[in-house]
C-alpha positions as CSV (number, residue, x, y, z in Angstrom):
1,M,17.2,-64.8,-28.9
2,K,13.4,-63.3,-29.7
3,C,13.4,-61.8,-25.9
4,R,16.9,-60.9,-26.1
5,S,16.4,-58.7,-29.4
6,R,13.0,-57.2,-27.1
7,A,15.2,-56.4,-24.5
8,M,18.1,-54.3,-27.0
9,A,15.0,-53.0,-28.9
10,G,13.8,-51.7,-25.4
11,L,16.7,-50.3,-24.5
12,V,16.9,-48.6,-27.7
13,F,13.6,-47.3,-27.3
14,L,14.3,-45.7,-23.6
15,P,16.5,-42.7,-25.1
16,L,13.6,-42.2,-27.9
17,A,11.1,-41.7,-25.3
18,F,12.9,-39.4,-23.2
19,G,13.5,-37.7,-26.2
20,M,9.7,-37.7,-27.0
21,I,9.2,-36.0,-23.3
22,G,10.9,-33.1,-24.8
23,C,13.7,-30.7,-22.9
24,G,10.2,-28.6,-21.9
25,V,9.1,-30.7,-19.3
26,I,12.5,-31.2,-17.8
27,D,12.9,-27.4,-17.7
28,K,9.8,-27.4,-16.0
29,L,11.1,-30.1,-13.4
30,K,14.1,-27.8,-13.3
31,A,12.0,-25.0,-12.6
32,R,10.1,-26.4,-9.9
33,D,13.7,-27.3,-8.0
34,R,14.3,-23.8,-8.1
35,L,11.1,-22.6,-6.4
36,N,11.5,-25.1,-3.9
37,K,15.0,-23.5,-3.2
38,G,13.9,-20.3,-3.5
39,V,11.3,-20.7,-0.8
40,R,13.5,-22.3,1.6
41,A,16.2,-19.7,1.1
42,F,13.0,-16.9,1.5
43,R,12.2,-18.7,4.6
44,E,15.2,-18.1,6.2
45,G,15.6,-14.4,4.9
46,E,18.3,-15.0,2.5
47,Y,16.4,-12.8,-0.1
48,E,19.2,-12.1,-2.6
49,R,19.7,-15.8,-2.8
50,A,16.0,-16.3,-3.0
51,V,16.0,-13.7,-5.8
52,E,18.3,-15.6,-7.8
53,R,16.2,-18.9,-7.6
54,F,13.2,-17.8,-8.9
55,K,15.0,-16.0,-11.7
56,Q,16.6,-19.3,-12.4
57,A,13.1,-21.0,-12.0
58,I,11.5,-18.2,-14.8
59,E,14.5,-18.8,-17.2
60,L,13.3,-22.3,-17.1
61,D,9.3,-21.8,-17.4
62,P,8.6,-18.1,-18.3
63,E,5.1,-18.9,-17.7
64,F,5.9,-20.1,-14.2
65,L,3.3,-17.5,-11.8
66,N,4.5,-18.7,-8.6
67,A,8.2,-18.1,-9.2
68,Q,7.2,-14.6,-10.8
69,I,5.0,-13.9,-7.4
70,Y,8.2,-15.6,-5.0
71,L,9.9,-13.2,-7.2
72,A,8.8,-9.9,-6.7
73,T,7.9,-10.5,-2.6
74,S,12.0,-11.3,-2.6
75,Y,12.7,-8.1,-4.1
76,A,9.5,-6.5,-1.7
77,S,11.5,-7.8,1.0
78,L,14.9,-6.1,0.1
79,Y,13.3,-2.8,-0.5
80,I,14.1,-0.4,2.7
81,P,11.0,2.1,2.8
82,N,12.0,5.8,2.2
83,G,15.8,4.9,1.7
84,Q,16.7,6.7,-1.2
85,S,20.2,4.9,-2.4
86,D,20.4,4.1,-6.1
87,Q,20.6,0.4,-5.0
88,N,17.5,0.7,-2.9
89,I,15.8,2.5,-5.7
90,K,16.9,-0.2,-7.9
91,V,15.2,-2.9,-6.1
92,A,12.0,-1.0,-5.9
93,E,11.7,-0.8,-9.5
94,E,12.7,-4.3,-10.0
95,A,10.0,-5.4,-7.5
96,I,7.5,-3.3,-9.1
97,S,8.7,-5.1,-12.5
98,A,8.2,-8.2,-10.9
99,Y,4.5,-7.7,-9.6
100,E,3.5,-6.3,-13.1
101,R,4.6,-9.5,-14.8
102,V,2.3,-11.0,-12.2
103,L,-0.4,-8.7,-13.1
104,E,-0.1,-9.6,-16.8
105,Q,-0.6,-13.2,-16.1
106,D,-3.2,-12.5,-13.5
107,P,-4.6,-9.4,-13.8
108,E,-6.4,-9.6,-10.6
109,N,-3.8,-10.6,-8.5
110,L,-4.3,-8.5,-5.0
111,N,-1.0,-9.1,-3.8
112,S,0.8,-7.7,-6.5
113,V,-1.7,-4.8,-7.0
114,K,-1.5,-4.0,-3.1
115,G,2.7,-4.6,-3.3
116,I,2.8,-2.0,-6.0
117,A,1.0,0.4,-4.1
118,G,2.8,0.1,-1.2
119,I,6.2,0.7,-2.6
120,Y,5.3,3.5,-4.4
121,F,3.9,5.0,-1.2
122,N,7.1,4.7,0.0
123,M,8.6,5.8,-2.5
124,G,6.7,8.9,-2.2
125,E,5.4,8.4,-5.8
126,F,2.0,9.3,-4.5
127,E,0.3,9.5,-7.5
128,R,1.2,5.8,-9.1
129,A,0.8,4.7,-5.4
130,K,-3.1,6.0,-5.5
131,E,-3.6,4.4,-9.0
132,Y,-3.0,1.0,-7.7
133,Y,-4.7,1.6,-4.3
134,L,-7.9,2.4,-6.6
135,K,-7.2,-0.8,-8.4
136,N,-7.6,-2.2,-5.0
137,C,-10.5,-1.0,-3.9
138,D,-12.5,-2.4,-7.4
139,L,-10.8,-5.7,-6.5
140,E,-12.0,-5.4,-2.5
141,P,-15.3,-3.3,-2.6
142,D,-16.4,-4.3,0.7
143,Q,-12.8,-4.7,2.7
144,G,-12.1,-1.2,4.6
145,D,-8.4,-1.1,4.5
146,P,-8.1,0.1,0.1
147,F,-10.4,2.6,0.9
148,Y,-8.6,3.7,3.6
149,S,-5.3,3.8,1.8
150,V,-6.8,6.3,-0.7
151,G,-7.8,8.7,2.4
152,N,-4.4,8.2,3.9
153,V,-2.6,8.9,0.2
154,N,-5.0,11.8,-0.4
155,W,-4.2,13.5,2.8
156,T,-0.3,13.0,2.6
157,M,-0.5,14.6,-1.0
158,A,-2.9,17.4,0.5
159,Y,-0.4,18.1,3.6
160,D,3.2,17.6,1.8
161,K,4.8,20.5,3.1
162,L,8.1,20.0,0.8
163,N,6.0,20.2,-2.1
164,P,3.0,22.4,-1.6
165,R,-0.3,21.9,-3.8
166,P,-2.7,25.1,-4.7
167,A,-5.4,25.4,-2.3
168,Q,-8.0,24.2,-4.5
169,E,-6.3,21.2,-5.5
170,R,-5.9,20.2,-1.6
171,W,-9.5,20.7,-1.3
172,E,-10.4,18.6,-4.0
173,L,-8.0,15.9,-2.6
174,S,-9.4,16.5,0.6
175,E,-12.9,15.9,-0.4
176,E,-12.4,13.0,-2.1
177,G,-10.2,11.4,0.4
178,L,-13.2,11.9,3.3
179,E,-15.3,10.2,0.3
180,F,-13.2,7.3,0.4
181,L,-12.9,7.0,4.4
182,E,-16.6,7.5,4.8
183,K,-16.6,4.5,2.2
184,C,-14.2,2.7,4.7
185,L,-16.1,2.9,7.7
186,V,-19.3,1.8,5.6
187,N,-17.5,-1.6,5.5
188,D,-15.6,-1.7,9.2
189,P,-17.6,1.4,11.1
190,D,-14.6,0.3,13.5
191,Y,-11.7,1.1,11.8
192,F,-9.3,3.6,14.0
193,N,-7.5,5.2,11.3
194,A,-10.4,6.2,9.0
195,H,-12.1,8.2,12.0
196,F,-8.3,9.7,12.9
197,Y,-8.0,10.8,8.9
198,I,-11.2,12.0,8.6
199,N,-9.9,14.2,11.5
200,L,-7.2,14.7,9.5
201,L,-8.6,16.0,6.6
202,N,-11.3,18.2,8.3
203,R,-8.7,20.0,9.9
204,E,-6.7,20.6,5.9
205,K,-10.1,21.9,4.5
206,A,-9.9,24.5,7.9
207,R,-6.4,25.2,6.7
208,V,-7.2,25.7,3.2
209,V,-9.9,28.2,4.4
210,I,-7.2,30.3,6.2
211,D,-5.4,30.2,2.5
212,E,-7.9,31.6,0.4
213,I,-8.4,34.3,3.0
214,V,-5.0,35.2,2.7
215,E,-5.2,35.2,-0.9
216,Q,-8.0,37.7,-0.9
217,K,-6.4,39.4,2.3
218,P,-2.5,39.6,2.0
219,S,-2.4,42.1,4.3
220,S,-3.2,39.4,7.3
221,E,-0.7,36.9,6.2
222,N,1.9,38.0,8.5
223,A,-0.7,37.6,12.0
224,F,-1.3,34.1,10.1
225,I,2.1,33.1,10.1
226,L,2.9,34.2,13.5
227,A,-0.1,32.0,14.8
228,G,0.9,29.1,13.4
229,Q,-0.8,25.8,14.0
230,D,-1.9,27.3,17.7
231,V,-6.1,26.8,17.2
232,A,-6.9,29.4,19.6
233,A,-4.9,31.6,18.3
234,L,-6.1,31.3,14.7
235,D,-9.7,31.4,15.2
236,P,-9.9,35.3,16.1
237,L,-7.9,35.8,13.2
238,V,-10.6,34.1,10.7
239,K,-13.6,35.7,12.7
240,R,-11.6,39.1,12.2
241,H,-10.8,38.4,8.4
242,G,-12.5,36.1,7.3
243,P,-16.2,36.4,9.0
244,D,-18.0,34.8,6.2
245,R,-16.1,32.0,6.2
246,Y,-15.8,32.0,10.3
247,E,-18.8,29.5,10.7
248,E,-17.4,27.3,7.8
249,Y,-13.9,27.1,9.5
250,L,-15.4,25.9,12.8
251,S,-17.4,23.0,11.6
252,Y,-14.2,21.7,10.2
253,H,-12.5,21.8,13.0
254,K,-15.4,20.7,14.9
255,L,-16.1,17.4,12.7
256,A,-12.2,16.8,13.1
257,D,-12.9,17.0,17.0
258,Q,-15.3,14.3,17.0
259,H,-13.5,12.2,14.7
260,Y,-10.7,12.6,17.0
261,D,-13.2,11.7,19.9
262,L,-14.1,8.6,18.2
263,A,-10.9,7.6,17.2
264,M,-9.5,7.6,20.6
265,E,-12.7,5.7,22.0
266,I,-12.3,2.9,19.2
267,K,-8.6,2.3,20.6
268,R,-9.2,2.7,24.2
269,K,-12.2,-0.2,23.7
270,V,-9.3,-2.1,21.5
271,E,-6.9,-1.8,24.2
272,E,-9.2,-2.6,26.9
273,E,-10.8,-5.8,25.2
274,S,-6.8,-6.8,24.5
275,A,-5.9,-6.2,28.1
276,A,-9.2,-8.8,29.1
277,A,-7.6,-11.4,26.6
278,A,-4.6,-11.2,27.7
279,I,-5.6,-11.4,31.6
280,G,-7.5,-14.1,30.3
281,I,-4.8,-16.1,29.0
282,V,-2.7,-15.5,32.3
283,S,-5.6,-17.1,34.3
284,E,-6.3,-20.2,32.2
285,E,-2.6,-21.2,32.8
């Protein structure tokens, strides 16, 4: 009789024990289940389904950092770079918001910093993109990529023909961009694109020289417009209309040519090494 009483007491205790565990623990277990289902959907390329699963996980456990990270990555995967539809822009904004929520919990989360920078860049929000590329530089001071990215976005802003900037601002962007690209090369001397964008930024500085000559001598504008981007035609015009800037102008093109040649040399070397490796693989088979 005593044994039966103890057994009955145990049965009564079980619901109480589960109640003591609390809904919080059960919700966390459910959140883990939703996360696992979301990860499966993500790996299968079902990003919309993955978004719903990760959102459910976060509703169950608002502090679930992995779910926040996966949610942001899923939105980013749904975003079409440069797409201008309202729906696509909404997806980009959702991705950025999700990444920002990750950064609230983990301010040094590299994937989120890079994710926001990349989305802003593809949206044409270059100033905002640069803000996060600079954060990336702080987080990875010994890597080449973040410093290259600042140089890249600076050239994109300086070269923007749809929203042209004043000559002085383009000059400052070019100067700063070159500084970051040089830092990139300190970290990675064989960074092909860094050399290529040093070439482009020096050519942008040469164009600023022409713009400043035209500002000082408006009568030369038509001649420069007719010359277009033809360096062979521009050189004598700069010498004629801005003789005091001619050597400076040539120096930028000279630097541009040097870094273009370096970029092509590195590219050829990489291609040759890749080809040799491919031949090696084939011969081993």
